[in-house]
Rosetta silent file (secondary structure, phi, psi, omega in degrees, C-alpha in Angstrom):
SEQUENCE: MTIEIRKPELEALILERMKLGGFQNAEDTNGEEKANAFVQWAKSHRATPPLSDESISRASLNPDRW
SCORE:     score description
SCORE:     0.000 S_00000001
   1 L     0.000  141.200  177.513   90.315   68.225  131.482 S_00000001
   2 L  -108.971  129.074  177.654   88.512   69.952  128.631 S_00000001
   3 L  -117.475  124.543  178.016   90.250   72.696  126.684 S_00000001
   4 L   -92.646  122.626  178.985   88.226   74.817  124.323 S_00000001
   5 L   -99.481  114.459 -174.252   90.202   75.936  121.283 S_00000001
   6 L   -89.405  -19.994 -177.784   88.623   79.095  119.946 S_00000001
   7 L  -103.069  122.633 -179.488   90.856   79.728  116.960 S_00000001
   8 H   -58.947  -32.402 -179.737   90.438   77.390  113.994 S_00000001
   9 H   -63.992  -41.563 -179.449   94.093   77.924  112.999 S_00000001
  10 H   -68.483  -41.091  178.028   95.320   76.637  116.358 S_00000001
  11 H   -61.131  -43.830  178.990   92.962   73.681  116.234 S_00000001
  12 H   -62.441  -39.971  179.211   94.199   72.839  112.727 S_00000001
  13 H   -63.147  -44.571 -179.671   97.811   73.102  113.896 S_00000001
  14 H   -65.180  -42.509  178.175   97.197   70.761  116.812 S_00000001
  15 H   -62.844  -38.494  177.559   95.378   68.264  114.584 S_00000001
  16 H   -63.654  -44.951  178.982   98.273   68.409  112.122 S_00000001
  17 H   -62.972  -36.078  177.669  100.766   67.805  114.918 S_00000001
  18 H   -62.919  -41.007  179.039   98.678   64.872  116.123 S_00000001
  19 H   -63.713  -35.698 -178.096   98.876   63.341  112.622 S_00000001
  20 H   -84.160   -3.598  178.841  102.658   63.794  112.608 S_00000001
  21 L    92.754    7.088  178.870  103.003   62.227  116.051 S_00000001
  22 L   -67.449  -34.580  177.265  103.679   65.444  117.953 S_00000001
  23 L  -131.722  144.140  177.186  100.744   64.754  120.262 S_00000001
  24 L   -75.039  -39.260  177.528   99.050   61.447  120.959 S_00000001
  25 L  -159.313  175.398 -175.808   95.650   63.085  121.345 S_00000001
  26 H   -62.329  -28.012 -179.626   94.133   66.460  122.134 S_00000001
  27 H   -71.720  -18.465  178.704   94.405   65.785  125.869 S_00000001
  28 H   -73.072  -13.890 -175.297   98.215   65.551  125.559 S_00000001
  29 L   -85.987  141.746  171.948   98.441   69.236  124.744 S_00000001
  30 L  -131.589  179.543 -176.440   99.009   71.865  127.376 S_00000001
  31 H   -57.699  -42.024 -178.980   99.634   75.585  127.216 S_00000001
  32 H   -66.545  -41.451  178.859  103.391   75.232  126.855 S_00000001
  33 H   -65.113  -38.603  177.806  103.076   72.680  124.054 S_00000001
  34 H   -64.450  -42.036  179.049  100.592   74.916  122.248 S_00000001
  35 H   -63.615  -43.839  178.534  102.930   77.878  122.589 S_00000001
  36 H   -63.925  -40.227  177.934  105.862   75.837  121.260 S_00000001
  37 H   -62.765  -40.362  178.499  103.734   74.554  118.380 S_00000001
  38 H   -65.025  -43.833  179.750  102.778   78.121  117.529 S_00000001
  39 H   -60.784  -43.503  178.316  106.392   79.305  117.621 S_00000001
  40 H   -63.151  -40.573  177.849  107.414   76.467  115.291 S_00000001
  41 H   -62.426  -45.371 -178.935  104.541   77.326  112.960 S_00000001
  42 H   -63.292  -39.281 -179.836  105.523   81.010  112.971 S_00000001
  43 H   -69.563  -19.186 -178.794  109.165   80.158  112.253 S_00000001
  44 L   -77.157   -7.371  178.666  108.106   78.066  109.273 S_00000001
  45 L   -98.522  150.973 -178.424  107.044   81.235  107.427 S_00000001
  46 L   -69.498  149.106  177.921  109.470   83.501  105.637 S_00000001
  47 L   -76.904  142.294  176.989  110.543   86.692  107.363 S_00000001
  48 L  -121.543  146.926  179.711  109.289   89.928  105.885 S_00000001
  49 L   -69.661  149.594  178.204  110.810   93.370  106.371 S_00000001
  50 L   -66.444  151.759  176.968  108.887   95.745  108.614 S_00000001
  51 L   -75.918  148.140  177.956  106.715   98.376  106.968 S_00000001
  52 L   -74.441  160.858  177.481  107.925  101.965  107.022 S_00000001
  53 L   -60.125  -36.930 -179.858  106.084  104.578  109.075 S_00000001
  54 L   -64.443  -40.122 -175.871  105.013  106.265  105.850 S_00000001
  55 L   -68.578  -21.799  179.289  103.450  103.116  104.451 S_00000001
  56 L  -112.314   13.755  178.971  101.178  102.713  107.467 S_00000001
  57 L   -71.377  157.943  178.393  100.400  106.364  108.071 S_00000001
  58 H   -59.322  -40.675 -179.305   96.792  107.551  108.053 S_00000001
  59 H   -63.187  -36.370  179.982   97.460  109.663  104.996 S_00000001
  60 H   -74.091  -38.625 -178.409   98.788  106.660  103.127 S_00000001
  61 H   -75.226  -30.845 -178.964   95.950  104.375  104.203 S_00000001
  62 L  -129.130   68.198 -174.065   93.234  106.959  103.477 S_00000001
  63 H   -64.333  -25.689 -179.286   94.603  109.244  100.746 S_00000001
  64 H   -77.489   -8.707 -179.286   91.160  110.595   99.854 S_00000001
  65 H   -96.376   -8.790 -174.371   90.646  111.995  103.368 S_00000001
  66 L  -114.273    0.000    0.000   93.747  114.194  103.498 S_00000001
């Protein structure tokens, strides 16, 4: 089976996992393994607090238009 990986970040993650022994080769990966790899990657980053409504408001993003 051929799987086309369209996102370079995902391809890099899979190649990294292959180097670490997570996958034997690209054919060993399936959708569930990719999802789990992504979740582990996401968890490896620090948590950030959500932005306030004010900080993402149109007026805040485009102050010269209001």
